C-alpha positions in Angstrom: -144.8 -41.9 -116.0 -145.9 -38.7 -117.9 -146.2 -35.7 -115.7 -147.6 -33.7 -118.7 -150.3 -35.2 -120.9 -151.1 -33.8 -124.2 -154.4 -34.2 -126.4 -154.4 -33.0 -129.9 -157.1 -31.5 -132.1 -159.0 -32.6 -135.3 -157.2 -33.4 -138.7 -154.5 -35.6 -137.1 -155.9 -38.7 -138.5 -152.6 -39.6 -140.6 -150.4 -38.7 -137.5 -149.5 -40.8 -134.4 -148.2 -40.5 -130.9 -144.4 -39.9 -131.7 -144.8 -37.6 -134.6 -147.2 -35.3 -132.8 -144.9 -35.2 -129.7 -142.2 -34.4 -131.9 -144.0 -31.3 -132.7 -145.5 -30.2 -129.8 -142.5 -30.8 -127.1 -140.2 -28.1 -128.5 -142.9 -25.6 -128.2 -144.3 -26.6 -125.2 -140.6 -26.2 -123.7 -140.2 -23.0 -125.4 -143.3 -21.7 -123.6 -142.2 -22.6 -120.5 -138.8 -21.0 -121.1 -140.5 -17.8 -122.0 -142.3 -18.0 -118.7 -138.9 -18.5 -116.8 -139.1 -22.0 -115.7 -136.8 -25.3 -116.7 -138.5 -26.9 -119.4 -140.2 -30.3 -118.7 -138.1 -33.1 -120.1 -139.6 -34.8 -123.3 -139.5 -38.4 -121.4 -142.0 -36.7 -118.7 -144.5 -35.5 -121.4 -146.8 -37.9 -123.0 -149.3 -37.6 -126.0 -152.9 -38.8 -126.2 -153.5 -39.9 -129.6 -157.0 -40.5 -131.1 -156.9 -39.4 -134.4 -156.7 -43.0 -135.9 -160.2 -43.3 -134.9 -161.3 -40.9 -137.6 -159.2 -42.7 -140.3 -161.1 -44.6 -142.9 -159.7 -48.3 -142.9 -157.2 -49.0 -145.8 -158.3 -51.1 -148.6 -156.4 -51.8 -151.9 -156.4 -48.5 -154.3 -157.9 -46.2 -151.4 -155.7 -43.1 -151.2 -156.0 -40.8 -148.2 -159.2 -39.5 -146.9 -162.7 -39.5 -148.7 -163.0 -37.0 -151.6 -165.7 -34.8 -149.9 -167.5 -31.7 -151.3 -169.8 -29.2 -150.3 -172.8 -31.6 -151.1 -171.4 -34.0 -148.4 -172.1 -31.4 -145.6 -175.1 -32.8 -143.6 -177.9 -31.0 -141.9 -177.4 -30.4 -138.3 -174.0 -30.0 -136.6 -172.0 -29.9 -139.6 -174.1 -27.2 -141.5 -174.5 -25.2 -138.1 -170.7 -25.5 -137.3 -170.0 -24.7 -140.9 -172.2 -21.6 -140.8 -170.8 -20.8 -137.2 -167.3 -20.8 -138.5 -168.4 -18.6 -141.7 -169.7 -16.1 -139.5 -166.7 -15.8 -137.1 -164.5 -15.6 -140.2 -166.6 -12.7 -141.4 -166.4 -11.0 -138.2 -162.4 -11.0 -138.0 -161.5 -10.9 -141.8 -162.4 -8.2 -143.8 -161.8 -10.4 -147.1 -164.7 -12.7 -146.0 -168.3 -11.8 -146.8 -170.6 -12.6 -144.1 -173.7 -14.8 -144.8 -177.2 -13.3 -145.7 -180.4 -14.5 -144.0 -181.5 -16.1 -147.1 -178.0 -18.1 -147.6 -178.5 -19.8 -144.0 -181.6 -21.9 -145.3 -180.1 -23.4 -148.3 -178.3 -26.8 -148.5 -175.9 -27.7 -150.3 -176.1 -23.9 -151.5 -175.3 -22.5 -148.3 -172.6 -24.8 -147.7 -170.9 -24.1 -151.1 -171.0 -20.6 -150.4 -169.5 -20.9 -146.8 -166.8 -22.9 -148.1 -166.2 -20.7 -150.9 -165.9 -17.5 -148.5 -163.8 -19.6 -146.0 -161.5 -20.4 -148.5 -160.6 -16.7 -148.9 -160.0 -16.5 -145.2 -156.7 -15.8 -143.5 -157.4 -18.4 -141.0 -158.5 -21.1 -143.4 -155.5 -20.2 -146.1 -154.1 -23.6 -147.5 -157.0 -25.9 -146.2 -158.3 -27.9 -148.8 -162.2 -27.9 -149.5 -162.2 -31.9 -148.9 -160.3 -31.4 -145.6 -162.2 -28.8 -144.3 -165.3 -31.0 -144.7 -163.7 -33.8 -143.3 -162.8 -31.8 -140.2 -166.5 -30.8 -140.0 -167.6 -34.6 -139.9 -164.9 -35.3 -137.3 -166.7 -32.9 -134.8 -170.0 -34.3 -135.7 -168.9 -37.9 -135.5 -167.3 -37.4 -132.0 -170.6 -35.9 -130.7 -172.9 -38.4 -132.2 -171.0 -41.8 -132.1 -171.1 -43.1 -128.8 -168.6 -45.7 -129.2 -165.9 -43.5 -131.0 -166.5 -40.7 -128.3 -165.8 -43.3 -125.5 -162.8 -44.9 -127.4 -161.2 -41.4 -127.6 -161.8 -40.5 -124.0 -160.2 -43.9 -123.1 -157.0 -42.9 -124.8 -156.8 -39.8 -122.6 -157.6 -41.7 -119.4 -155.4 -44.3 -120.1 -152.2 -41.7 -120.5 -153.2 -39.9 -117.0 -151.2 -41.8 -114.3 -150.8 -41.0 -110.6 -147.8 -38.6 -111.7 -149.6 -36.6 -114.1 -150.3 -33.2 -113.1 -151.0 -31.3 -116.2 -153.2 -31.9 -119.4 -152.6 -29.7 -122.2 -155.5 -29.9 -124.8 -155.9 -28.4 -128.2 -159.1 -27.8 -130.2 -161.5 -30.8 -130.4 -158.8 -32.3 -128.0 -160.2 -29.6 -125.5 -163.7 -31.5 -125.4 -162.3 -34.9 -125.2 -159.9 -34.1 -122.4 -162.8 -32.2 -120.7 -164.9 -35.1 -120.8 -162.3 -37.6 -119.6 -161.3 -35.6 -116.5 -165.4 -35.3 -115.7 -165.4 -39.2 -115.9 -162.4 -39.3 -113.4 -163.3 -37.3 -110.6 -160.4 -38.2 -108.2 -157.6 -37.9 -111.1 -154.3 -36.2 -109.8 -154.4 -33.4 -112.2 -153.6 -30.2 -110.8 -153.9 -27.8 -114.1 -155.8 -28.1 -117.3 -154.6 -26.1 -120.2 -157.0 -25.7 -123.1 -155.9 -23.7 -126.3 -158.1 -22.9 -129.2 -160.9 -24.8 -127.4 -164.5 -24.7 -129.0 -166.0 -25.9 -125.5 -168.1 -22.7 -125.2 -169.7 -22.9 -128.7 -173.5 -22.9 -127.5 -175.9 -25.2 -129.0 -173.1 -27.2 -131.0 -170.8 -28.3 -128.5 -171.6 -26.8 -124.9 -175.1 -28.1 -124.6 -173.8 -31.8 -126.2 -171.3 -32.3 -123.4 -171.1 -35.3 -121.2 -172.0 -34.8 -118.3 -174.6 -32.3 -119.7 -174.6 -28.5 -118.3 -176.9 -27.9 -115.1 -178.7 -25.0 -115.2 -176.5 -23.3 -118.0 -173.2 -24.0 -116.3 -170.9 -26.9 -117.1 -169.5 -29.6 -114.7 -165.9 -28.8 -113.1 -163.7 -31.3 -114.6 -162.0 -32.4 -111.3 -161.4 -31.0 -107.4 -162.1 -27.7 -106.7 -158.2 -27.0 -106.5 -157.7 -27.8 -110.2 -156.5 -24.8 -111.9 -158.0 -24.6 -115.3 -156.4 -22.0 -117.9 -158.4 -21.4 -121.2 -156.0 -19.5 -124.0 -157.6 -18.3 -127.2 -156.1 -16.1 -130.1 -158.9 -13.2 -130.9 -158.7 -14.4 -134.7 -159.3 -18.1 -133.8 -162.7 -19.0 -135.4 -162.8 -22.3 -133.7 -162.3 -20.8 -130.3 -165.8 -18.8 -131.0 -166.4 -18.4 -127.2 -162.9 -17.0 -125.9 -164.2 -16.5 -122.3 -165.0 -20.0 -120.8 -166.1 -18.7 -117.6 -169.3 -17.7 -119.0 -169.7 -21.5 -119.5 -167.9 -23.2 -116.7 -167.8 -20.4 -113.8 -165.4 -17.8 -112.5 -162.7 -20.3 -111.6 -161.7 -20.5 -115.3 -158.7 -18.3 -115.9 -158.8 -16.7 -119.2 -156.0 -15.5 -121.5 -155.9 -13.8 -125.0 -152.8 -14.1 -127.2 -151.7 -13.0 -130.5 -150.6 -16.0 -132.7 -150.2 -13.9 -136.1 -151.1 -15.6 -139.1 -151.5 -19.2 -137.0 -154.4 -18.3 -134.8 -155.4 -21.9 -134.5 -151.8 -23.5 -134.6 -151.2 -25.7 -131.4 -147.7 -24.8 -131.4 -148.0 -21.1 -131.6 -150.4 -21.5 -128.6 -147.7 -23.7 -126.8 -144.9 -21.2 -127.3 -146.8 -18.5 -125.6 -145.6 -17.1 -122.3 -149.0 -17.3 -120.6 -149.4 -20.9 -121.8 -145.8 -21.9 -120.4 -146.7 -20.4 -116.9 -149.9 -22.3 -116.6 -148.1 -25.4 -117.4 -145.3 -24.5 -114.8 -147.7 -23.9 -112.1 -149.3 -27.3 -112.5 -146.1 -28.8 -112.1 -144.7 -26.8 -109.4 -145.1 -27.8 -105.7 -148.2 -26.5 -103.9 
């Protein structure tokens, strides 16, 4: 049974449990080595995979993801999240011109301008326009489609056994993992490690969490003894709110790391000594 459960982020719809685990485990092991501990064996690590829930059903002559463009960015969550990414990218990358007040009111004009500017950023370098729009839609679908949301959380819950001590979650996966743990108040997890997490993005994600925040504070995802470590790169546009203690209380331990050109990459986060130390702490005897 898995002592460590990993939860992936967006844009993994054409991957699977085994291929993702082959990518994640060496990086996770490296992080633990940097922290001065013996890496957890791959047999003790499991990947909670939900990416296929976003994959369009295959049909004859269908190839890959839908061919989205700026005109497919819908009002509401998708527009707001895209503009949030644009603002943050402009704040951390001088190559990106920020949005003007008039731009924020125009669709699809604002979406087109945002995508054009984001294509110039280091953070989104190499990401095709249609893929970026598809990523936006994964976030909005998770937050708005009840059945999909429940199915994704169920994938995480199914991986957590009495032997599980650590959950490591990246990007949108941190939202899925957080909600799954909140729905399992008696779970055995000792350490939650979130990397590149958008959980603290106000109005777009934080206020839409299940269970909903109370008086501006999110629920604690387990017993009081749970140690939650949140790791963010300063240049990570997705991890907009770097300090999650503002949203979830002073118990959250926050760390700022430097992933270089790979600010949001899960493997860059996992090789970090601070991430490895958080995982090691959850696996150790207490």
